[in-house]
N, C-alpha and C positions, 0 to 999 in steps of 0.2 A: 513567555508561555512555554510550557513543557509538553512533550509528546503525551505524557500521562493525561493531561487535560483533554486532549483530543480524544483519547481512548475512552475517557469518562463520558464524553458527550456522544460519540458515535457508537460506542459499545466495543466489546472485545471478541465478538464472534469472528472466527477465522474460517474461511472457506478453503478447503484443501482437497487434494487428490493423491492417490497412491502412484508410485513410479511405474507400476506394471499395468496400470489402466491405460486405455487408449487415448490418443489425442482427441478423437471424436468425443469421447466421454467428457474430457476436459472442456472442450469448446461448448458442448451442450450444457454443462454445468455453469460455465461463465455466462452463457446466454440466458439461462433461467434465473440467475441471480443478478443479471445486469451489471456484471463486473468485468474488468479487463485482465485479471490475473488470478491465478490460484497458487497457493503454496503447495509444494510437493513434499509430502510427509509420509514417513513409515513409522508406525506406532506414534510416538510423540516427538520423533526426531525430524528436524528440518533438513531436507536434502537439496532443495532448490525451489525454483519458481517457474511457472509456465505462463506466458503472456500471449496476448493477441499477436504481438510482434513476432514472437518465437514461431507461432503458427504460420504467419505469412511468409517469413524468411526460410524457416527450416522444414516446412511441409509443402506449402503451395508452390513456392519457387523452385523447390528441389524435386517436384513431381512425386512426392511420397503420398501414401494413402492414409488419411487420418483414422480410418477404422482398423488399420492393421499396424500402425506405428504406436509404440508405447511412449508414454510421457517421458520416461527416463532418457529416451533417445534425443529429445529436443529441448529438454528443460535447461534453464540457465542455472549454473552453479557459481560458486565464488560470490555469494550474495553479500551485499552491503546491508548490515543490520544495525539497529540502534537500540538504545535502552530507554525505558520510560522517562528517565530524568534528563534526556537530551533536550536541548532548546529547539524549538520549531525552526528558528532562523538557521541554525547549524545544519539541520536536516534538509532544509530547502537548498542550502549551498551544496551539500553532498549530492543531492539528487540532480542538481543542475550540472555540477562538475562531472559526475559519473554517467549522466544521461540515463537515469533510471526513473521510473514513475511510481514504484512501490517499494516500501521499506518494511521488512518484518521487524517487529519490536520484540526483543528478547530480554528476559530477566532470568538469571541463573540457568542459561542455556535452554529455557522453555519459552515457547512462543506465547506472547501475551496479546498480540494483535498485529494488525497491518495498517500502515498509513499510506495514503496515496498523495501525489502532488496536489490533487484536488482538495483533499482534507486539509492540507497545510495552507493552501491559498485561502480556503474558506475561513480557517481559524484566524489568519492574519487580517483578513478583511473585517471580520467580526470585531476583532480587537481594535482596529483602527476606527471603525464606526462608533464603538463605545467611547473611545478617546475624543472623537470629534463631538459627540453628544455632550460629553462632560465639559469640553472647552466652550461650546456654545452656551451651556448653562452658566458657566463661570463668567463669560463675557456679558451675558444678559442679566446677571445678578440673581439667577435662580438656582445656582449651585448650592447644595445644602452644607457647605463647608464654612 
């Protein structure tokens, strides 16, 4: 299964914020969308990502004020990005090895979507359930093959 299949199912809407906006605005947007991360973009250029973890470690624990701290001050850069034709299993290994929970999906340096570890796990489980169903049908003689 490829990342493109996940994007086809979940959609390609990307929630983002500008680097000059405040951390408060970012957290407010994450809360309203019920998501754990936002891409940081200027025009159509990907600059970084801001996550709930960034907020906890770089704002709360450092005594910064979220209403006066700009996103660019705490965003994570040096992102791990993937292409739509990457295998889900490869991306899961990357996320596990690098300890990240979100991967921007780029094609020709343009953001095409974002996948989370939850998206990948859900896709793998769905695939396995389909395979189990087919095996049961095969064993019981109801498989249409």
